[in-house]
LOTI-420551 format. One record per residue (C-alpha): residue in three letters; x, y, z. Coordinates in Angstrom, 1 decimal. Each point is the difference from the previous one (the first is absolute). Example, Ala and Ser with C-alpha at 12.3 -4.5 7.8 and 13.67 -1.06 7.14 Angstrom:
// residues 2
+-----+--------+--------+--------+
!   r !      x !      y !      z !
+-----+--------+--------+--------+
! ALA !   12.3 !   -4.5 !    7.8 !
! SER !    1.4 !    3.4 !   -0.7 !
+-----+--------+--------+--------+
***
This chain:
// residues 341
+-----+--------+--------+--------+
!   r !      x !      y !      z !
+-----+--------+--------+--------+
! UNK !  -33.2 !   -6.2 !   39.8 !
! UNK !   -2.6 !   -1.8 !    2.2 !
! UNK !   -2.8 !    2.6 !   -0.8 !
! UNK !    0.5 !   -0.7 !   -3.9 !
! UNK !    0.4 !   -3.9 !    0.6 !
! UNK !   -3.6 !    0.5 !    2.2 !
! UNK !   -1.3 !    2.1 !   -2.8 !
! UNK !    0.9 !   -2.6 !   -2.8 !
! UNK !   -1.3 !   -2.6 !    2.0 !
! UNK !   -3.4 !    1.7 !    0.3 !
! UNK !   -0.1 !    0.8 !   -3.6 !
! UNK !    0.4 !   -3.8 !   -0.7 !
! UNK !   -2.4 !   -1.1 !    2.6 !
! UNK !   -2.7 !    2.0 !   -1.6 !
! UNK !    0.8 !   -1.1 !   -3.3 !
! UNK !   -0.7 !   -3.6 !    1.5 !
! UNK !    3.6 !   -1.3 !   -0.3 !
! UNK !    1.0 !   -2.7 !    2.3 !
! UNK !    2.9 !    1.2 !    1.9 !
! UNK !    3.1 !   -1.7 !    1.7 !
! UNK !    2.0 !    2.2 !    1.7 !
! UNK !    2.0 !   -2.7 !    2.2 !
! UNK !    0.0 !    2.5 !    3.2 !
! UNK !    3.6 !    0.9 !   -0.4 !
! UNK !    2.1 !    1.6 !    2.7 !
! UNK !    2.4 !    2.8 !   -0.3 !
! UNK !    2.1 !   -1.7 !   -2.8 !
! UNK !   -2.7 !   -0.2 !   -2.8 !
! UNK !    1.8 !    2.9 !   -2.0 !
! UNK !    2.6 !   -2.6 !   -0.8 !
! UNK !   -2.9 !   -2.6 !   -1.8 !
! UNK !   -0.9 !    0.8 !   -3.5 !
! UNK !   -3.8 !    0.1 !    1.0 !
! UNK !   -1.8 !    1.8 !    2.6 !
! UNK !   -3.3 !   -1.5 !   -1.0 !
! UNK !   -1.0 !   -3.1 !   -2.5 !
! UNK !   -3.5 !    0.7 !   -1.0 !
! UNK !   -2.3 !   -2.4 !   -2.1 !
! UNK !   -3.1 !    0.4 !   -1.9 !
! UNK !   -1.6 !   -2.7 !   -2.0 !
! UNK !    3.2 !   -1.5 !   -2.0 !
! UNK !    1.7 !    3.8 !    0.3 !
! UNK !    2.9 !   -0.3 !    2.4 !
! UNK !    2.4 !    3.0 !    0.5 !
! UNK !    2.7 !    1.0 !    2.0 !
! UNK !    0.0 !    3.4 !    1.7 !
! UNK !    2.8 !    2.1 !    1.3 !
! UNK !   -0.1 !    3.4 !    1.0 !
! UNK !    3.5 !    2.3 !   -0.4 !
! UNK !    0.5 !    3.6 !    1.6 !
! UNK !    2.6 !    0.5 !   -2.6 !
! UNK !   -0.1 !   -2.1 !   -3.5 !
! UNK !    3.9 !    1.2 !   -0.7 !
! UNK !    1.2 !   -1.3 !    2.9 !
! UNK !   -0.8 !   -4.0 !    0.0 !
! UNK !    2.3 !   -2.8 !    0.4 !
! UNK !    0.2 !   -1.5 !   -3.7 !
! UNK !   -0.2 !   -3.1 !    1.9 !
! UNK !   -3.4 !    0.9 !    1.6 !
! UNK !   -1.3 !    0.7 !   -3.7 !
! UNK !    1.3 !   -3.3 !   -1.3 !
! UNK !   -1.9 !   -1.7 !    2.6 !
! UNK !   -3.1 !    1.2 !   -0.7 !
! UNK !    0.8 !   -1.2 !   -3.7 !
! UNK !    1.1 !   -3.5 !    1.3 !
! UNK !   -3.5 !   -0.1 !    2.4 !
! UNK !   -2.2 !    1.2 !   -2.7 !
! UNK !    1.4 !   -2.5 !   -2.7 !
! UNK !    0.0 !   -3.0 !    2.3 !
! UNK !   -3.9 !    0.8 !    1.7 !
! UNK !   -1.6 !    1.0 !   -3.3 !
! UNK !   -0.6 !    3.5 !    1.2 !
! UNK !    0.6 !    3.2 !   -0.8 !
! UNK !    1.8 !    3.1 !    1.8 !
! UNK !   -2.0 !    2.8 !    1.4 !
! UNK !    2.5 !    2.5 !    1.2 !
! UNK !   -0.7 !    3.4 !    1.4 !
! UNK !    2.5 !    2.9 !    0.6 !
! UNK !    0.1 !    3.4 !    1.9 !
! UNK !    2.6 !    1.9 !   -1.8 !
! UNK !    3.2 !   -0.4 !   -2.3 !
! UNK !    3.2 !    1.7 !    1.0 !
! UNK !   -1.3 !    3.5 !   -1.2 !
! UNK !   -3.9 !    0.1 !    0.3 !
! UNK !   -3.1 !   -1.8 !    1.1 !
! UNK !   -1.2 !   -2.3 !   -2.4 !
! UNK !   -2.8 !    1.5 !   -2.1 !
! UNK !   -3.5 !   -1.8 !   -0.2 !
! UNK !   -1.3 !   -1.5 !   -3.2 !
! UNK !    3.6 !   -1.0 !   -1.1 !
! UNK !    2.0 !   -3.5 !    0.0 !
! UNK !    4.0 !    0.4 !    1.3 !
! UNK !    1.9 !   -2.9 !   -1.2 !
! UNK !    3.2 !   -1.2 !    2.0 !
! UNK !    1.8 !   -3.0 !   -1.3 !
! UNK !   -3.0 !   -0.7 !   -2.1 !
! UNK !   -2.8 !    0.1 !    2.8 !
! UNK !   -2.7 !    2.3 !   -0.1 !
! UNK !   -0.7 !    2.8 !    3.4 !
! UNK !   -3.1 !    1.6 !    0.5 !
! UNK !   -1.5 !    2.3 !    2.5 !
! UNK !   -2.5 !   -1.1 !    2.7 !
! UNK !   -2.6 !    2.6 !   -1.7 !
! UNK !    0.8 !   -1.5 !   -3.3 !
! UNK !   -0.7 !   -3.4 !    2.0 !
! UNK !   -3.1 !    1.1 !    1.2 !
! UNK !   -1.0 !    1.6 !   -3.4 !
! UNK !    0.5 !   -3.7 !   -1.4 !
! UNK !   -1.9 !   -2.0 !    2.4 !
! UNK !   -2.9 !    2.5 !    0.5 !
! UNK !   -0.4 !    1.4 !   -3.4 !
! UNK !    2.0 !   -2.1 !   -2.3 !
! UNK !    2.0 !    2.9 !   -1.0 !
! UNK !    3.3 !   -1.3 !   -1.2 !
! UNK !    2.9 !    2.5 !   -0.6 !
! UNK !    1.2 !    0.7 !   -3.5 !
! UNK !    3.1 !    2.1 !    0.7 !
! UNK !    3.3 !   -1.9 !    0.4 !
! UNK !    2.6 !    1.8 !    1.5 !
! UNK !    3.2 !    0.5 !   -1.7 !
! UNK !    3.2 !    2.2 !    0.1 !
! UNK !   -0.9 !    3.0 !   -1.3 !
! UNK !   -3.5 !    0.1 !    0.5 !
! UNK !   -2.8 !   -2.4 !   -0.2 !
! UNK !   -1.2 !   -1.6 !   -3.3 !
! UNK !   -3.9 !   -1.0 !   -0.6 !
! UNK !   -1.2 !   -3.1 !   -1.3 !
! UNK !   -2.6 !    1.0 !   -3.0 !
! UNK !   -2.1 !   -2.9 !   -2.1 !
! UNK !    1.1 !    0.9 !   -3.4 !
! UNK !   -3.2 !   -1.2 !   -1.7 !
! UNK !   -2.6 !    2.2 !    2.2 !
! UNK !    2.2 !    3.0 !   -0.5 !
! UNK !   -0.1 !   -0.9 !   -3.4 !
! UNK !   -3.8 !   -0.1 !   -0.4 !
! UNK !   -0.4 !    2.9 !    2.3 !
! UNK !    2.1 !    2.0 !   -2.6 !
! UNK !   -1.7 !   -1.3 !   -3.1 !
! UNK !   -3.5 !    0.8 !    1.4 !
! UNK !    1.1 !    3.3 !    0.9 !
! UNK !    1.5 !    0.4 !   -3.7 !
! UNK !    3.1 !    1.0 !    1.3 !
! UNK !    3.2 !   -1.1 !   -2.4 !
! UNK !    3.3 !   -1.2 !    1.4 !
! UNK !    1.7 !    2.8 !   -1.2 !
! UNK !   -2.8 !    2.3 !    1.3 !
! UNK !    0.6 !   -1.5 !    3.8 !
! UNK !    3.6 !   -0.2 !   -0.3 !
! UNK !    0.1 !    3.7 !   -0.4 !
! UNK !   -2.8 !    1.2 !    2.3 !
! UNK !    2.2 !   -2.0 !    2.9 !
! UNK !    3.4 !    0.6 !   -1.0 !
! UNK !    1.6 !   -3.5 !   -1.2 !
! UNK !    0.2 !   -1.4 !   -3.4 !
! UNK !   -2.2 !   -1.8 !   -2.3 !
! UNK !    2.3 !   -3.1 !    0.6 !
! UNK !   -0.5 !    0.2 !    3.7 !
! UNK !   -3.6 !   -0.2 !   -0.2 !
! UNK !   -0.1 !   -3.0 !   -2.1 !
! UNK !    2.4 !   -1.4 !    2.8 !
! UNK !   -2.7 !    0.6 !    2.5 !
! UNK !   -2.7 !   -1.4 !   -2.1 !
! UNK !    2.0 !   -3.0 !   -0.5 !
! UNK !    1.2 !   -0.2 !    3.8 !
! UNK !    3.9 !   -0.3 !   -1.1 !
! UNK !    0.6 !    3.4 !    2.0 !
! UNK !   -1.9 !    1.3 !    3.2 !
! UNK !   -0.1 !    4.0 !    0.3 !
! UNK !    1.1 !    2.0 !    3.3 !
! UNK !   -2.5 !    1.4 !    2.6 !
! UNK !    0.1 !    3.2 !   -1.9 !
! UNK !   -1.2 !   -1.3 !   -3.3 !
! UNK !   -2.3 !   -2.2 !    1.0 !
! UNK !   -1.8 !    3.0 !    1.8 !
! UNK !    0.1 !    1.9 !   -3.3 !
! UNK !   -1.4 !   -3.1 !   -2.0 !
! UNK !   -2.8 !   -0.2 !    2.6 !
! UNK !   -0.8 !    3.9 !   -0.5 !
! UNK !    0.2 !   -0.1 !   -3.7 !
! UNK !   -2.1 !   -3.6 !   -0.3 !
! UNK !   -2.5 !    1.4 !    3.0 !
! UNK !    0.6 !   -3.8 !    1.6 !
! UNK !    2.1 !   -2.2 !    2.0 !
! UNK !   -2.1 !   -2.9 !   -1.2 !
! UNK !    3.4 !   -1.2 !   -1.6 !
! UNK !    1.9 !   -0.2 !    3.2 !
! UNK !    0.8 !   -3.5 !    0.7 !
! UNK !   -0.1 !   -1.2 !    3.5 !
! UNK !    3.1 !   -2.1 !    1.3 !
! UNK !   -1.4 !   -3.2 !    1.8 !
! UNK !    2.9 !    0.2 !    3.1 !
! UNK !   -2.0 !   -2.8 !    1.3 !
! UNK !    0.9 !   -2.5 !   -2.7 !
! UNK !    3.9 !    1.1 !   -0.3 !
! UNK !    2.3 !   -2.5 !   -1.6 !
! UNK !    4.0 !    0.3 !    0.2 !
! UNK !    2.6 !   -2.0 !   -1.5 !
! UNK !    2.2 !   -2.3 !    2.7 !
! UNK !    1.8 !   -2.7 !   -0.9 !
! UNK !    0.8 !   -2.3 !    3.0 !
! UNK !    3.1 !   -1.7 !   -1.4 !
! UNK !    2.0 !    3.5 !   -0.1 !
! UNK !   -1.9 !    2.0 !    2.6 !
! UNK !   -2.1 !   -1.8 !    2.4 !
! UNK !    2.2 !   -2.6 !    1.8 !
! UNK !    2.4 !    1.5 !    2.3 !
! UNK !    3.0 !   -2.2 !   -0.9 !
! UNK !    2.5 !    1.5 !    1.8 !
! UNK !   -0.8 !   -0.4 !    3.6 !
! UNK !    2.0 !   -1.1 !    2.8 !
! UNK !   -1.8 !   -3.1 !    1.5 !
! UNK !    1.1 !   -1.7 !    3.1 !
! UNK !    0.6 !   -3.5 !    0.3 !
! UNK !   -3.2 !   -1.3 !    0.5 !
! UNK !   -1.2 !    1.9 !   -3.0 !
! UNK !    2.6 !   -1.1 !   -2.2 !
! UNK !   -1.2 !   -3.9 !    0.8 !
! UNK !   -3.3 !    0.5 !   -0.6 !
! UNK !    0.6 !    1.7 !   -3.6 !
! UNK !    2.0 !   -3.0 !   -0.4 !
! UNK !   -2.3 !   -2.5 !    1.0 !
! UNK !   -2.9 !    1.5 !   -1.8 !
! UNK !    2.2 !    0.4 !   -3.1 !
! UNK !    0.5 !   -4.0 !    0.6 !
! UNK !   -3.5 !   -0.6 !    0.0 !
! UNK !    0.1 !    1.9 !   -3.5 !
! UNK !   -2.3 !    3.3 !    1.1 !
! UNK !    1.5 !    3.3 !    0.4 !
! UNK !    0.2 !    2.5 !    2.8 !
! UNK !   -0.2 !    3.7 !   -0.1 !
! UNK !    1.3 !    1.8 !    3.2 !
! UNK !   -1.5 !    3.5 !    0.8 !
! UNK !    1.6 !    1.2 !    3.5 !
! UNK !   -0.6 !    3.6 !   -0.1 !
! UNK !   -3.1 !   -0.4 !    1.7 !
! UNK !   -2.4 !    1.1 !   -2.7 !
! UNK !   -2.3 !   -2.7 !    0.0 !
! UNK !   -1.5 !   -2.2 !    3.1 !
! UNK !    2.1 !   -3.0 !   -1.5 !
! UNK !    3.7 !   -0.7 !   -0.1 !
! UNK !    0.5 !   -2.1 !   -3.3 !
! UNK !   -2.3 !   -1.0 !   -2.8 !
! UNK !    0.2 !   -3.6 !   -1.4 !
! UNK !   -0.8 !   -0.4 !   -4.0 !
! UNK !    0.4 !   -3.2 !   -2.3 !
! UNK !    1.5 !    1.6 !   -3.0 !
! UNK !    0.0 !    3.6 !   -0.9 !
! UNK !   -1.6 !    2.1 !    2.3 !
! UNK !   -0.8 !    2.3 !   -2.5 !
! UNK !   -2.5 !   -2.9 !   -1.6 !
! UNK !   -0.6 !   -1.8 !    3.7 !
! UNK !   -2.3 !    3.5 !    0.2 !
! UNK !   -2.8 !   -1.7 !   -1.5 !
! UNK !    0.4 !   -3.0 !    1.3 !
! UNK !   -2.7 !   -1.7 !    2.4 !
! UNK !    2.2 !   -1.2 !    2.8 !
! UNK !    3.4 !    2.3 !   -0.5 !
! UNK !    1.3 !    2.4 !    1.1 !
! UNK !    0.1 !   -1.4 !    3.6 !
! UNK !    0.6 !    2.7 !    3.1 !
! UNK !    2.5 !   -1.4 !    2.7 !
! UNK !    1.5 !    1.4 !    3.2 !
! UNK !    3.1 !   -1.7 !    1.6 !
! UNK !    1.1 !   -0.1 !    3.6 !
! UNK !    3.5 !   -0.8 !    0.9 !
! UNK !    0.2 !    0.8 !    3.5 !
! UNK !   -3.0 !    0.0 !    2.9 !
! UNK !    0.5 !    3.9 !    0.6 !
! UNK !   -1.3 !    0.1 !   -4.0 !
! UNK !   -3.4 !   -1.3 !    0.9 !
! UNK !   -0.8 !    3.4 !    1.8 !
! UNK !    0.8 !    2.0 !   -2.8 !
! UNK !   -2.6 !   -1.8 !   -2.1 !
! UNK !   -3.5 !    0.2 !   -0.6 !
! UNK !   -1.5 !   -2.7 !   -1.9 !
! UNK !   -3.2 !    0.8 !    0.0 !
! UNK !    0.9 !    2.9 !   -2.6 !
! UNK !    1.4 !   -2.7 !   -1.9 !
! UNK !   -2.8 !   -2.1 !    0.2 !
! UNK !   -2.4 !    2.9 !   -0.8 !
! UNK !    2.1 !    0.5 !   -3.3 !
! UNK !   -0.4 !   -3.7 !   -1.0 !
! UNK !   -3.4 !    0.2 !    0.5 !
! UNK !   -1.1 !    3.4 !   -1.6 !
! UNK !    1.9 !   -1.1 !   -3.0 !
! UNK !   -0.6 !   -3.5 !   -0.1 !
! UNK !    3.6 !   -1.0 !    0.2 !
! UNK !    1.9 !   -2.4 !    2.4 !
! UNK !    2.4 !    0.5 !    2.6 !
! UNK !    2.8 !   -1.9 !    1.8 !
! UNK !    2.0 !    0.6 !    3.1 !
! UNK !    3.1 !   -1.7 !    0.2 !
! UNK !    2.2 !   -0.1 !    3.1 !
! UNK !    2.9 !   -1.2 !    1.6 !
! UNK !   -0.3 !   -3.7 !    1.4 !
! UNK !    1.2 !    0.9 !    3.8 !
! UNK !   -3.3 !    2.9 !    0.2 !
! UNK !   -2.9 !   -1.4 !    1.9 !
! UNK !   -3.3 !    1.4 !   -1.6 !
! UNK !   -2.2 !    1.6 !    2.1 !
! UNK !   -3.1 !   -1.4 !    0.4 !
! UNK !   -2.4 !    3.6 !   -1.1 !
! UNK !    2.2 !   -0.1 !   -3.2 !
! UNK !   -1.2 !   -3.5 !   -1.1 !
! UNK !   -3.7 !    1.7 !    0.2 !
! UNK !    1.0 !    1.9 !   -3.2 !
! UNK !   -0.2 !   -2.8 !   -2.6 !
! UNK !    3.3 !    1.0 !   -1.7 !
! UNK !    1.8 !   -2.7 !   -0.8 !
! UNK !    3.1 !   -0.2 !    2.4 !
! UNK !    3.0 !   -2.3 !   -1.3 !
! UNK !    3.2 !   -0.4 !    1.9 !
! UNK !    3.3 !   -0.2 !   -2.2 !
! UNK !    0.7 !   -3.9 !    0.7 !
! UNK !   -3.5 !   -0.6 !   -1.3 !
! UNK !    0.3 !    2.4 !   -3.2 !
! UNK !    3.4 !   -1.7 !   -0.8 !
! UNK !   -1.9 !   -3.3 !   -0.1 !
! UNK !   -2.3 !    1.1 !   -2.8 !
! UNK !    1.2 !   -1.6 !   -3.6 !
! UNK !   -1.8 !    2.0 !   -2.7 !
! UNK !   -2.5 !    2.9 !   -0.5 !
! UNK !   -2.9 !   -2.2 !    0.1 !
! UNK !    0.9 !   -1.2 !    3.7 !
! UNK !    0.3 !    3.5 !    0.7 !
! UNK !   -3.5 !    1.3 !   -1.3 !
! UNK !   -1.6 !   -3.2 !    1.5 !
! UNK !    1.6 !    0.9 !    3.3 !
! UNK !   -1.2 !    3.7 !    0.0 !
! UNK !   -3.6 !   -0.8 !   -1.1 !
! UNK !   -0.4 !   -2.7 !    2.8 !
! UNK !    1.7 !    2.2 !    2.7 !
! UNK !   -2.8 !    2.7 !   -0.9 !
! UNK !   -2.7 !   -2.2 !    1.2 !
! UNK !   -1.2 !    0.9 !    3.6 !
! UNK !    0.3 !   -3.2 !    1.2 !
! UNK !    3.6 !   -0.6 !   -1.2 !
! UNK !    3.2 !    0.2 !    2.3 !
! UNK !    3.1 !    0.1 !   -2.0 !
! UNK !    2.1 !    1.6 !    2.6 !
! UNK !    2.7 !   -3.3 !    0.2 !
+-----+--------+--------+--------+
***
């Protein structure tokens, strides 16, 4: 897999993407991204999988969550499914997310050759531009009835292709290409602009998690302030909690929220946190971050340089409302500030 990741990174670099790999250790496979890449206003969550039929559902949910809150797109590379290697120029769907091969990615980045085949059980289907297909057919003075007879389908099926109410199989598409003498009617699928449906209220928040007493206390304090907390404790992201004003689905378009947060409740926990990842995330996506710690934990001098607001729980308890909370975060992000008490 390392060779695959190296090739992906090389392809993206050659395509002038800015790459953030975060220098993960051997636990990288637990995260819902291998790279986060950016080019102009385009941001992609990049993740490679050896077997797209052997992926934890929580991993795919994590990719959706991260794509949604960061206003980014998933770019997922697969090697094989349970039966065979994935085919090039084809999109494979798992949980409404698209997977392509590394060669397909190369064709997209180098030559703007997007796939036009969507893999489904029983064979792939091909995306057509019905209007172009109709124009080609009429230019060659081929009636729908004649075309249907030559490729072995009904006239109604040809009408459905041209109105784009139906997509042909690969076999039928090849017959259409042979009869019409062109593949100009094939419609590329822009996998780099993939859209999926996702409802934070129904799926995105892990509500049934076991929170320790400190985390439950934080949740209650944040609720009393008038804002909301969403815990993600499965190690998919470089943060443990999101903080939002109202509905996280709506707040994804807010300038202040969502806010990334880490939590430390025992001294040993500090060793497990790399706050530079949190800082990179906040800077890359122009979001705010926060680090909430227990009162008896001494803040290492090194961590004070990360320019991430650090707040002890006793200070958080004194914040009365959302406006005061926002003022604290914005004031603490100034390099000269030292709100560590």
